[in-house]
C-alpha positions in Angstrom: 25.1 -12.0 -18.8 23.3 -8.8 -19.6 21.8 -8.6 -16.1 22.5 -6.0 -13.4 25.0 -7.1 -10.7 22.5 -6.1 -8.1 19.9 -8.6 -9.3 19.4 -11.0 -6.4 17.6 -14.2 -5.7 14.6 -13.9 -3.3 12.2 -16.6 -2.0 11.0 -18.4 -5.1 7.3 -17.7 -4.7 7.9 -14.1 -3.9 10.3 -13.7 -6.9 7.8 -15.4 -9.2 5.0 -13.1 -8.1 6.9 -9.9 -8.5 8.3 -11.0 -11.9 4.7 -11.5 -12.9 3.8 -8.0 -11.9 6.7 -6.6 -14.0 5.7 -9.0 -16.9 2.2 -7.6 -16.9 3.4 -4.0 -16.7 5.6 -4.5 -19.8 2.6 -6.0 -21.6 4.4 -9.3 -22.0 1.3 -11.3 -21.0 -1.0 -10.0 -23.7 -3.1 -11.9 -26.2 -1.1 -14.1 -28.6 2.4 -13.2 -27.3 3.8 -16.6 -26.2 6.2 -15.1 -23.7 7.5 -17.4 -20.9 5.4 -17.6 -17.8 6.6 -16.4 -14.4 8.1 -19.7 -13.3 10.0 -20.1 -16.5 11.3 -16.5 -16.3 12.6 -17.2 -12.8 14.2 -20.5 -14.0 16.0 -18.6 -16.8 17.2 -16.0 -14.4 18.4 -18.6 -11.9 20.3 -20.4 -14.7 22.0 -17.2 -15.8 23.1 -16.3 -12.3 24.1 -19.7 -11.0 26.1 -20.6 -14.1 27.2 -17.1 -14.9 25.8 -17.7 -18.4 24.7 -15.1 -20.9 20.9 -15.1 -21.5 21.4 -16.0 -25.1 23.4 -19.1 -24.2 21.0 -20.1 -21.4 18.1 -19.9 -23.8 19.8 -21.9 -26.6 21.1 -24.6 -24.3 18.4 -25.0 -21.7 15.2 -23.1 -22.8 15.2 -23.4 -26.7 11.5 -22.7 -26.8 12.2 -19.2 -25.5 15.0 -18.2 -27.9 12.8 -15.6 -29.5 12.8 -13.4 -26.4 16.3 -12.5 -25.2 15.8 -8.8 -25.4 12.4 -8.9 -23.8 13.8 -11.0 -20.9 16.7 -8.6 -20.4 14.1 -5.8 -20.2 12.0 -7.8 -17.8 14.9 -8.4 -15.5 16.1 -4.8 -15.7 12.6 -3.6 -14.7 12.5 -6.1 -11.9 15.8 -5.1 -10.5 14.9 -1.4 -10.7 11.6 -1.8 -9.0 12.2 -4.6 -6.5 13.8 -3.2 -3.3 16.2 -5.6 -1.6 15.7 -6.0 2.2 18.2 -3.2 3.0 16.7 -0.8 0.5 13.2 -1.6 1.8 14.3 -1.0 5.4 16.0 2.3 4.4 12.8 3.4 2.7 10.7 2.4 5.7 13.1 4.4 7.9 12.7 7.5 5.8 9.0 7.2 6.1 9.3 6.8 9.9 11.3 9.9 10.2 8.6 11.8 8.3 6.0 10.3 10.5 8.0 11.2 13.7 8.5 14.8 12.6 4.8 15.1 12.0 4.0 13.3 15.2 6.2 15.6 17.3 4.5 18.6 15.7 1.0 17.3 16.3 1.9 16.5 20.0 3.2 20.1 20.4 0.0 21.4 19.0 -2.1 19.2 21.3 -0.1 20.3 24.3 -0.4 24.0 23.3 -4.2 23.6 22.9 -4.5 21.8 26.3 -2.5 24.5 28.1 -4.6 27.3 26.7 -1.4 29.4 26.3 -1.0 31.4 23.2 2.5 32.6 23.4 4.2 34.9 20.9 3.6 33.9 17.2 7.3 33.0 16.7 7.0 30.2 19.3 3.7 28.8 18.2 3.8 25.7 15.9 2.1 26.0 12.6 -1.6 25.2 12.5 -0.9 22.5 9.9 2.0 20.7 8.4 2.9 19.0 5.1 4.2 15.5 4.8 5.4 13.6 1.7 6.1 9.9 0.9 7.4 8.2 -2.2 5.9 4.9 -3.3 9.0 3.1 -2.1 8.6 4.6 1.3 5.0 3.7 1.5 5.6 0.1 0.5 8.5 -0.2 3.0 6.5 1.4 5.8 3.3 -0.6 5.3 5.3 -3.9 5.1 6.9 -3.0 8.4 3.5 -2.0 9.9 1.9 -5.2 8.8 4.4 -7.1 11.0 2.8 -5.2 13.9 -0.8 -5.0 12.9 -1.1 -8.3 10.9 -3.3 -6.9 8.2 -2.2 -9.6 5.8 -4.3 -12.1 7.8 -7.3 -10.5 6.2 -6.2 -11.0 2.6 -3.3 -13.5 2.6 -5.6 -16.4 1.6 -6.4 -14.7 -1.7 -3.5 -12.3 -2.6 0.3 -12.2 -2.5 3.0 -9.6 -3.1 0.8 -6.5 -2.7 2.4 -3.3 -4.0 1.5 0.4 -4.0 2.2 2.5 -7.1 1.8 6.3 -7.4 1.2 8.0 -10.7 0.1 11.6 -11.2 -3.2 11.9 -9.5 -3.6 8.1 -9.1 -3.1 5.5 -6.4 -2.6 2.0 -7.8 -2.9 -1.2 -5.7 -1.6 -4.4 -7.4 -1.2 -7.9 -6.2 -1.1 -11.5 -7.6 -4.4 -13.3 -7.2 -3.4 -16.7 -6.0 -6.1 -18.9 -7.6 -5.5 -17.1 -11.0 -1.8 -16.8 -10.9 -2.1 -13.4 -12.6 -1.7 -9.8 -11.5 -4.8 -7.7 -10.6 -4.5 -4.0 -10.3 -7.0 -1.5 -9.1 -6.6 2.2 -9.8 -8.0 4.7 -7.3 -8.6 8.4 -7.8 -8.2 10.1 -4.4 -9.9 13.5 -3.7 -11.1 15.5 -0.7 -14.6 17.0 -0.7 -15.2 19.0 2.5 -14.6 16.7 5.4 -14.7 13.5 3.4 -12.1 11.5 1.6 -13.1 9.7 -1.6 -10.9 7.0 -3.2 -13.0 6.3 -6.2 -12.2 3.2 -8.3 -10.9 4.1 -11.7 -9.6 1.2 -13.9 -9.6 -2.5 -13.1 -6.9 -4.5 -14.9 -5.8 -8.1 -15.1 -2.3 -7.6 -16.4 -2.9 -4.9 -19.0 -6.4 -6.1 -20.0 -9.5 -4.4 -18.7 -11.3 -6.6 -16.1 -15.0 -7.2 -16.6 -17.1 -5.8 -13.7 -18.8 -9.1 -13.2 -15.5 -10.9 -12.9 -14.1 -8.3 -10.4 -17.3 -8.5 -8.3 -16.5 -12.0 -7.2 -13.0 -11.2 -6.0 -14.1 -8.0 -4.4 -16.7 -10.0 -2.5 -14.1 -12.4 -1.2 -11.9 -9.5 0.0 -14.8 -7.7 1.6 -15.9 -10.8 3.5 -12.3 -11.5 4.7 -12.1 -7.9 6.1 -15.6 -7.9 7.5 -14.8 -11.2 9.4 -12.2 -9.3 11.4 -14.0 -6.0 11.9 -16.2 -7.0 14.9 -13.2 -8.0 17.0 -11.3 -4.9 16.0 -14.2 -2.6 16.8 -14.7 -4.1 20.2 -11.1 -3.6 21.1 -10.8 -0.1 19.7 -9.6 2.6 22.1 -8.3 6.2 21.8 -6.7 7.4 25.0 -7.2 10.9 26.6 -3.7 11.7 25.2 -4.9 10.9 21.7 -3.2 7.5 21.2 -5.2 5.0 19.2 -4.5 1.3 19.9 -3.8 -1.4 17.2 -7.4 -2.5 17.1 -8.6 1.1 16.4 -6.1 1.5 13.6 -6.9 -1.9 12.1 -10.7 -1.2 12.3 -10.2 2.2 10.7 -8.0 0.8 7.9 -10.4 -2.1 7.3 -13.3 0.4 7.0 -11.2 2.5 4.6 -10.6 -0.5 2.4 -14.3 -1.4 2.3 -15.2 2.2 1.6 -12.7 2.1 -1.4 -14.2 -1.1 -2.7 -17.8 0.1 -2.3 -17.2 3.7 -3.5 -18.1 5.4 -0.3 -16.4 8.3 1.4 -14.3 8.0 4.5 -13.1 10.3 7.3 -9.8 11.9 6.1 -7.5 10.6 8.8 -3.8 9.7 8.9 -2.5 7.6 11.8 1.0 8.6 13.1 2.5 5.5 14.8 4.7 5.5 17.9 5.9 3.1 20.6 6.0 0.4 17.9 8.3 -1.9 19.8 6.5 -1.9 23.1 2.8 -1.0 23.2 2.0 0.3 19.7 -0.1 3.4 19.5 -1.0 5.9 16.8 -2.0 9.6 16.9 -4.8 10.4 14.4 -4.6 13.7 12.5 -6.9 15.1 9.9 -5.9 15.3 6.3 -6.9 18.7 4.9 -5.1 18.5 1.5 -3.9 15.6 -0.6 -2.1 15.4 -4.0 -0.1 12.8 -5.9 2.6 14.2 -8.2 4.7 11.7 -10.1 5.5 9.0 -7.6 5.1 11.1 -4.5 2.1 11.5 -2.2 1.9 14.8 -0.3 -0.6 15.5 2.5 -1.3 18.5 4.6 -2.6 17.6 8.1 -3.9 19.3 11.2 -4.4 17.9 14.8 -7.7 16.6 16.1 -9.0 18.1 19.3 -10.6 15.9 22.0 -14.1 16.2 20.6 -13.1 15.1 17.1 -11.0 12.2 18.5 -14.1 11.0 20.4 -16.2 11.3 17.2 -13.6 9.3 15.3 -13.7 6.6 18.0 -17.5 6.5 17.9 -17.3 6.1 14.1 -14.8 3.3 14.3 -16.9 1.4 16.8 -20.2 1.9 14.9 -21.5 -0.8 12.6 -21.2 -0.1 8.9 -24.0 1.9 7.4 -26.4 0.2 5.0 -25.6 0.1 1.3 -26.0 3.5 -0.4 -25.3 5.4 2.8 -22.1 7.1 3.9 -20.5 7.1 7.3 -21.5 9.9 9.6 
């Protein structure tokens, strides 16, 4: 057929949405190129798989209006199979990310216990003052999908967006999703940087497919997303807690992540905090640590983190519970 053996059928709406992301990335949705739309692409694929029919024959016999695009369709399906993780691969990527998180969590808890005891000990027995942790884009996507089943973040954006994906490119973080009422892919490029004790995730390019998105058009969708998140923030803030042992509850994490998303959209800086989850199956908690260095090289995000003492954890909780500052101001 010209398709990889690993190409598998997913839920139709999910498959269509992700095919649309790949279609846009390959610039098959531009201008006067009359390339098949996402639903037709999936129908062509389904015909090839179910009938074990080469693409050329499927186009000739069942999709004659698409006969000009056999090679482009092969390229689209190849890109799709390369980038779309099947459930087992996604679970494996999430597990790798969890192991990295667990390693960092154990280190941070050791540091916290050492600080609480007041014992110095010989240098060879002291944990390092900071630690480096790295994640690939597949590990981030797998981990956040698993986390969403616990924290339910999709409730804040699910009415507007589907099939959200994270992509990493040298120095850039790209968030892409299908906008439901448009049926097209919207991608927002962020340029992360640390300045002192603040994290900036400035918006770079805004694209609909591969075409630049007018600021006025983006403003409407940004407003919808902001209102959806802001609608949940009061409840999350009220329920936010960080225990004396440093564990943040689900409301604290959800509020912090909601604030981070709003800061990204409004070009504000945020506290540079990473939440390390634990006890996910029973009573989910997360240990916050401070990000002191951050870089994106290729498709890998690497951070250096250090533990928060009791005073900084309390300051973080106070910031999470506080109302958002007025426009033009930053968080304390």
